[in-house]
C-alpha angles and dihedrals in degrees: 000000000000114000116226115244115233121243089252094056105090117204110251105185117091091241092052092045090051093050094051090045088053089052090052091050097050090044089053088055091048090050090053091056095046092045091052094053093054102033093055091055090058091053098047097100092054092044090052092050096045099044096032097239119178115232091254096048092046090070088067091068084071101027096052089062094045095050097054094035096054098038096052101046096094094044096047091043091055092044086055089057091050105041101021132285094237091058093050092045094052092044088053092050091052093047094047093047095048090046090051089055090050090050092051094052096038109137097189142035092251093051093051095048091046091051090049090055088053091046090056090054091054093046091051092052095052098036095048094064102036095091090043090055091048096050094047092047093047108040096159115088099229096048091042089054090053091048092048090050090057090048091050092049092052092047093051100035092052091072095060092041089051092055092050094044092044092053093048095046097045094045097043100035125359142284090271089073094063084073099033090058087071093062100075091039092050094047092049092046092051094047094048094041093050090053104037111026111096113249118240127187099209125212093298135235095257094118094048133255125276095236095166092051090047091054094046097050093044093048091046094052092043091053092047095049091045090053091050097049092045093050091079091059102034104027130250094269096048119123091242095053095042091045095052091040090054091046090052091052093048093048092048091051090051090048094052091047090051094047091052094059108036126085100229109029122183086230113031105213090224086082089068090057090065100102095193093055096045099039097043090047090052093051091045091050090056091048091052091048090059094040093056090061088064099045098046103027091038088055091050091050093050094047102037101034105024092031095227118170119237089261093051091047092052090049091049090062093051093098086061093048097043093048091054089047092055093047090049090064089085098282095113091046091053091047090053091049092051104037104020129250098274094057092048093045096050094043090051092049090049089053090052089052090052090052092051092049089052089053088051089064096058120121139182093284103032110145121228092241126084105358104041093034093053092043092054091043092052093048091047089050090051097046093043091051101042106035099063098051090043091054091045093050091047094054099032098092099032110117114238092245090058097040094109092053091045090050090050092050092049093049091044091056089058094047094047091045092049096046093044092045093049093048097045098041093043089052091049091050094046095046094047091048090054091048092052096042095083095058102027139048120268094257094047091048091049092050091047090055092050092047093053091048091052090051090049090051090052090051091053091053089048088057087051090056091052091050091046091058091046100043110025104074110213119237133188104261091226090054089048090056093045093050093049095045092043095054091085091050101047095047094245121172094265092053091053091046093050091048091050093052093045091048091052092048091051 
């Protein structure tokens, strides 16, 4: 049995050094995406003032990115399987970086929104293959767990860093710099990725590309995400939301019917028979739905009720970030090895629920310590514990030739969960605030709306715990290690797939 290396033991062989350098590069790309999502929110008031956005049109500075990002994840992930993940990753970096430049110099509303659409395309290309690159570079369970922990830390920490950086840049310079900051990161990531990420040929395009299927799945996801993001403005029962929701369902049905009968589908339906991928992605999506209520509504509470600055708000979430950072040092991986993934996942989700319920007790004069501090700590403990084993379970049984598609599905579950959670919980908060406004003061009504949304987020995560017990079959951690490490010895499908990819790369 392979012995896990400790965080202090630095790989010394060239192959190990290259793998960990690859992890650092793809995590840098992930950080750029997460930073962008948060940092732009901080700059919205200045963008609105400078480019004369209406309140309704201003939402498209955020939504334009979300629509293209979420709708293209499956397509770009599968293209990575076909033409090579390194190529797709680097193309995404270039697109995202160029689009960031265009955002920063945008002279009009239309130019900025168009550049944000382009930025979402680049983000989808790079994000859709990141997990695929990680799982192919780290085939052993213990090292993969360490790598996933680093990825989770970057994904979670980027939010707090974005709030801090957004406040600094907008106060010291201007809103243009929330986009310009991506340029040096993008250039460095491309240069290092081009040099150090292992080249892979992919499965090839020799049998043709399922262009119709690509169009159907992209149009379906785009319609669904558009319906979700517009629900906050128009209401869930509006003709626009119901129309685009129905269109999304019809297009997805047509897509699945097409994929079942053609020889070379863009999404082989065998991927949906991987229980680990589908079930873990579902549970993770519910966890993200609840988590987003904290990050976005918690930010609104701190800024609108407690009157924190952007810098103070970013600092308030540091207990969350630092807790995830500590767990990423191998603690979560050791807990999974000792107690099994299901126990760690459900315990982490229970901790996140506790944090949300603490947030639901906040009032107009609630001090940072102990209530807000403990709430952020509990949520950080939950996210840091649950995210890594959920990602590992999702990707564990995905064959190497489908790793890009599996990565896209996993990332898509987070994006859909986040967008849906933000739309639903924001609507709950807004509607409850309106209901309370007649009998309470404005501040009390606002707090009441936030509190109900936090409780709803906790309820969603509780549903996720029930589904985790029902869908994520527990395994003895030692058996898990033996199965994974033995796959290369018994000639299992993953061993053949890994050999095929490595042979093509050679």
